[in-house]
C-alpha positions in Angstrom: 11.4 -17.9 2.5 11.6 -21.6 3.1 14.5 -23.3 1.5 14.4 -26.5 -0.5 17.3 -28.7 -1.5 17.9 -29.6 -5.1 16.5 -33.1 -4.4 13.1 -31.8 -3.2 10.1 -32.5 -5.4 7.3 -30.0 -5.3 3.9 -31.7 -5.7 1.9 -30.6 -8.7 -0.7 -28.7 -6.6 2.0 -26.6 -4.9 3.9 -25.5 -8.0 2.0 -22.4 -8.9 1.9 -21.1 -5.3 5.7 -21.5 -5.1 6.0 -19.4 -8.3 3.6 -16.8 -6.8 5.6 -16.7 -3.6 8.8 -16.0 -5.4 7.4 -13.4 -7.8 5.8 -11.6 -4.8 9.2 -11.5 -3.2 10.5 -9.8 -6.3 7.7 -7.3 -6.3 8.3 -6.4 -2.7 12.0 -5.9 -3.5 11.1 -3.6 -6.5 8.8 -1.5 -4.3 11.4 -1.1 -1.7 14.1 0.0 -4.2 12.2 2.3 -6.7 14.8 5.1 -6.2 17.7 2.7 -6.9 19.0 1.1 -10.1 17.0 -2.2 -10.4 18.6 -4.8 -12.5 17.2 -8.0 -13.9 19.9 -10.1 -12.2 19.1 -8.5 -8.8 15.4 -9.1 -9.0 15.8 -12.6 -10.4 18.2 -13.5 -7.5 15.5 -12.4 -5.0 13.1 -14.7 -6.7 15.6 -17.6 -7.0 15.3 -17.8 -10.7 18.0 -17.4 -13.4 17.8 -14.0 -15.2 17.4 -16.0 -18.4 14.0 -17.4 -17.3 12.8 -14.9 -14.7 11.3 -12.3 -17.1 9.2 -15.0 -18.7 8.0 -16.3 -15.3 7.3 -12.8 -14.1 5.1 -12.0 -17.1 3.3 -15.3 -16.8 2.3 -14.7 -13.2 1.6 -10.9 -13.3 0.5 -10.4 -16.9 3.1 -7.7 -17.7 6.8 -7.7 -18.3 9.2 -6.9 -15.6 10.4 -3.7 -17.3 6.8 -2.5 -17.8 6.0 -3.2 -14.1 9.0 -1.3 -12.8 8.3 1.7 -15.1 4.6 1.8 -14.4 5.1 1.5 -10.6 7.7 4.3 -10.7 5.4 6.6 -12.7 2.4 5.9 -10.5 4.5 6.8 -7.5 5.7 10.0 -9.2 2.1 10.9 -10.2 1.1 10.8 -6.5 4.2 12.7 -5.3 3.6 15.5 -7.8 0.2 16.1 -6.3 1.2 15.5 -2.7 4.3 17.7 -2.7 3.6 20.7 -5.0 6.8 22.5 -4.0 9.0 19.6 -5.0 10.4 20.1 -8.5 9.6 17.6 -11.3 13.3 16.8 -11.5 13.4 16.0 -7.7 10.4 13.7 -8.1 11.9 12.0 -11.1 15.1 11.3 -9.2 13.1 10.0 -6.1 11.4 7.3 -8.2 14.5 6.1 -9.9 14.7 7.9 -13.3 18.4 8.8 -14.1 17.6 12.0 -16.0 14.6 14.4 -16.5 14.3 13.7 -20.2 13.8 9.9 -19.7 11.2 10.7 -17.0 9.4 13.2 -19.2 9.1 10.8 -22.1 7.9 7.9 -20.0 5.4 10.1 -18.1 3.9 11.5 -21.3 3.7 8.1 -22.8 1.7 6.7 -19.8 -0.5 9.8 -19.0 -0.6 11.6 -22.4 0.5 14.8 -20.8 3.6 16.3 -19.2 4.3 16.0 -15.5 3.9 19.8 -15.2 0.5 19.7 -16.9 -0.5 16.8 -14.7 0.3 18.9 -11.6 -1.5 22.0 -13.0 -4.8 20.1 -13.2 -4.4 17.7 -16.0 -4.6 14.8 -13.5 -8.4 15.4 -13.5 -8.6 14.0 -17.0 -7.1 10.8 -15.7 -8.5 10.4 -12.2 -12.2 9.5 -12.0 -14.3 12.3 -10.5 -15.8 9.9 -7.9 -12.3 9.2 -6.6 -11.2 12.8 -6.0 -11.0 14.1 -2.4 -13.5 16.9 -2.9 -13.5 20.0 -0.8 -16.6 19.0 1.2 -17.8 20.7 4.4 -18.7 17.3 5.7 -15.0 16.5 6.1 -12.2 18.4 7.9 -11.0 19.2 11.4 -13.4 20.0 14.2 -10.9 20.6 17.0 -7.3 19.9 18.1 -6.1 19.0 21.5 -2.4 19.1 22.6 -1.2 18.4 26.1 2.4 18.0 27.3 3.6 14.4 27.2 0.7 13.3 25.0 0.5 12.9 21.2 -1.5 15.5 19.3 -5.1 14.6 18.8 -7.8 16.0 16.4 -11.5 15.5 16.2 -12.3 15.1 12.5 -15.5 15.1 10.4 -16.1 11.9 8.4 -18.9 12.7 6.0 -21.9 10.6 6.7 -20.0 8.7 9.4 -19.8 9.9 13.0 -16.9 12.2 13.9 -13.8 10.4 15.3 -10.5 11.1 16.9 -7.2 11.1 15.0 -3.9 10.8 16.8 -0.3 11.1 15.4 1.8 8.4 17.1 4.9 6.3 16.4 4.0 2.8 15.3 6.5 -0.1 15.4 8.1 -1.9 12.5 6.3 -5.1 11.7 7.2 -8.4 10.1 4.2 -9.7 8.4 3.0 -12.7 6.4 0.5 -11.9 3.6 -1.7 -13.2 0.8 -2.0 -10.7 -2.0 -4.8 -9.8 -4.4 -4.3 -8.0 -7.7 -7.4 -6.4 -9.2 -10.5 -4.5 -8.2 -11.3 -4.6 -4.5 -13.1 -1.4 -3.5 -16.5 -2.2 -1.9 -16.0 -5.9 -2.6 -16.2 -7.7 0.7 -15.8 -11.1 -1.0 -12.3 -10.2 -2.2 -11.1 -9.5 1.4 -12.9 -12.6 2.7 -11.1 -14.7 0.2 -7.6 -13.5 0.9 -8.1 -13.4 4.7 -9.5 -16.9 4.7 -6.5 -18.2 2.8 -4.1 -16.4 5.2 -5.9 -17.7 8.3 -6.1 -21.2 7.0 -2.3 -21.1 6.8 -1.6 -19.2 10.0 -4.0 -20.9 12.5 -2.5 -24.5 12.3 0.9 -22.9 12.9 -0.2 -21.2 16.1 0.5 -17.7 14.6 -2.8 -16.1 15.7 -2.6 -14.8 19.3 -4.2 -11.9 21.1 -1.1 -9.8 20.2 -1.3 -10.5 16.5 -1.9 -7.5 14.2 -4.4 -8.1 11.5 -4.0 -5.8 8.5 -5.0 -4.9 5.0 -2.0 -3.2 3.3 -2.5 -1.0 0.2 0.2 -0.8 -2.3 -1.2 1.5 -4.9 -3.1 4.8 -5.2 -6.6 3.9 -6.4 -7.0 7.4 -7.9 -4.1 6.7 -10.3 -3.7 2.9 -10.7 -6.1 1.1 -13.0 -8.6 -1.1 -11.1 -7.3 -4.4 -12.6 -3.8 -3.5 -11.4 -4.6 -2.5 -7.8 -2.9 -4.6 -5.1 -3.9 -5.2 -1.5 -2.3 -7.6 0.9 -4.1 -9.4 3.8 -1.5 -9.5 6.5 -0.8 -10.8 10.0 2.2 -9.9 12.2 4.6 -12.8 12.6 7.9 -13.6 14.3 10.9 -12.8 12.2 11.9 -16.4 11.7 8.5 -17.3 10.1 9.0 -18.8 6.6 6.9 -18.0 3.5 5.1 -20.8 1.8 3.3 -20.9 -1.5 1.1 -17.9 -2.0 1.8 -16.7 1.6 4.6 -14.2 1.3 6.7 -12.3 3.8 7.6 -8.6 4.0 8.6 -5.9 6.4 6.5 -2.9 7.1 8.5 0.2 8.2 7.1 1.9 11.3 7.4 5.5 12.3 5.2 8.6 12.5 1.7 7.7 11.6 -1.8 9.3 11.7 -4.2 6.7 13.3 -8.0 7.1 13.3 -10.5 4.6 14.6 -13.8 3.9 12.9 -16.9 1.7 12.9 -17.3 0.7 9.3 -19.7 -1.3 7.1 -18.6 -2.6 3.7 -19.5 0.6 1.9 -18.1 3.1 4.5 -14.4 2.7 3.8 -14.1 5.3 1.1 -15.5 8.0 3.5 -13.1 7.0 6.2 -10.1 7.3 3.9 -11.4 10.6 2.6 -11.6 11.9 6.2 -7.9 11.2 6.7 -7.0 13.0 3.4 -9.2 16.0 4.3 -7.4 16.3 7.7 -4.0 16.6 6.0 -4.0 20.2 4.6 -4.5 21.8 8.0 -2.6 19.3 10.1 1.0 20.4 9.8 1.9 17.0 8.3 2.3 15.6 4.8 2.1 12.0 3.5 5.1 9.8 3.9 6.0 7.2 1.3 5.5 4.2 3.6 2.6 1.8 2.9 -0.8 2.7 4.5 -3.0 0.0 6.0 -6.1 -0.8 7.9 -5.9 -2.7 11.2 -8.7 -5.0 12.4 -9.6 -6.3 15.8 -11.0 -9.8 15.8 -11.8 -9.7 19.6 -13.8 -6.4 19.4 -17.3 -5.8 18.0 -19.0 -2.5 17.4 -22.5 -2.1 18.9 -23.7 -1.0 15.5 -22.8 -4.4 14.0 -20.1 -2.8 11.9 -16.4 -3.6 12.1 -14.0 -1.7 14.2 -11.1 -0.5 12.0 -8.1 1.7 12.5 -6.6 3.4 9.5 -2.9 3.9 9.7 -1.7 6.6 7.4 2.1 7.3 7.4 3.0 11.0 7.7 6.0 13.3 8.3 6.2 17.0 9.3 5.2 19.3 6.5 8.3 20.6 4.7 9.0 23.5 2.4 11.0 22.7 -0.7 
């Protein structure tokens, strides 16, 4: 984050972007420390506000209190983990998302979802998750074949609904330092949302010489759209940047942890993304892998065009070997 001295005067037009930058840094810190104790003073320090003022600033920028945001984010992560890892106990999930004891988790979960975590896992989630968002057991999705050769990463051919079949490979992707512009709210099927945040990001990056043939261009997804309300969904338009790159205004900075990742390449139109993501999810049960907790993203290729006129997109879905608990 760029530093200002106490004598610096921020012009009127830059004041709100500076607040957004600092609140985004606090949100990134919270997401990276859900399993830990998160104190007001720690988060306020990341955002360079005093604890006395920070909770008011956070609420003004995000529309919810700091405590509500932390609790909601933890519970939404837990709701996903309960479905992704059926052998993990409720107590283990509660601990993993930062609840100090099972009873406090149970009370908070029931307050948000109007059911117990056990009932959620047994099928109650279907009362909360919209039917059109469920990864249906559909013969149009799934594994066609698997290829494994010594010295090469495993590769599958997968069905993708109404889209052509494609290859999926499990590889090790690098850590990335990225700059981002973030959107909070509905975005699915809304090309104008992505155009806006990418235009703002590129308008900042291009004059600084940050767009090169080696630059990774990404859309990073922070929430599970099957669980998080549309108006609270977050997506970040990102580019990879050198580590010394400073944040500025509504352009934030964060680190994306690399590691074992399922990567599939698609040619997508505006309305095709849902089927592409469903194809990845449908691959999981027979793959020998399970979802990891790192952030998934889409990678775009500005120098490549699909013959169909659609966009070439790689979906990067973090995974780890399937474990028995």
